[in-house]
N, C-alpha and C positions, 0 to 999 in steps of 0.2 A: 504494500500500500504506500502511497506517497506520504512524505513527511508532513504535509499540510493536513492530513487526516488523523494524526496521532494525538492522543489525549495528553493534556498538560501533566507534567511530572513523571511521565513514563519513559524509561530508557529503552532504546531500540538499537538494533544493529543495522548499519547501512549495507544494503545488498548491491545497489547499482546507482550510479550517477549518470543521468542522461542529458540530453540537450546537445547543442552545437559544441564543437571543439573548444572554443574560447570560453563558453559557459562552464564546461567540465573542468577546464584548467583553473578558472577563477574559484570554483567551489573546492577543488582539490587543494588550492593554496590556503583556503580557510580551514582545511582539515577534514572536509567531507570526502572520505575515501572508503572504498568497500572494506567491510570488516570493522570500521570504526563505530564507537558507541556515541549516540546522540540522544540528548534529553531535551524535550520541549519545556521551556520555563514558562512562557506565556505567549498568548496571541492577542494582538491589539491592532484593529483596523486591518490593513493589508500586510502587516509584518508579523513574523514569528521570531521570537527570541529563543535561542537554543543554547545549550551548554555542550561544547564539543572540545575535547582535549584540554580540559580545565580552563576554557575561555568561553565567554558569552558572546554570541554573534547574532546579529539581527539580519534576517533575509526576508525578501518578499515572498508572497504566496506563490507567485509564478516560478521562482527558483525552487521553493520547497516542493512543488509538484514534480520537479525533475529528479528529486532524491527519493529513491525507493528504499523502504526499511522493512524489517520483519520483526 
């Protein structure tokens, strides 16, 4: 399921990062790589705040739709 559908406070394992090459590279540089653990902290408006690799990152829902988790 896409990261945008995950419940707040729940940890998930990233399975796949989709999108165009530049989008995948951007997300990879933020720490969104297959096998990584991501936790949704909050959702506000069109943004999702997540905890990944001991950092908090805000991404848009369009980006979150490209990150598949399990």
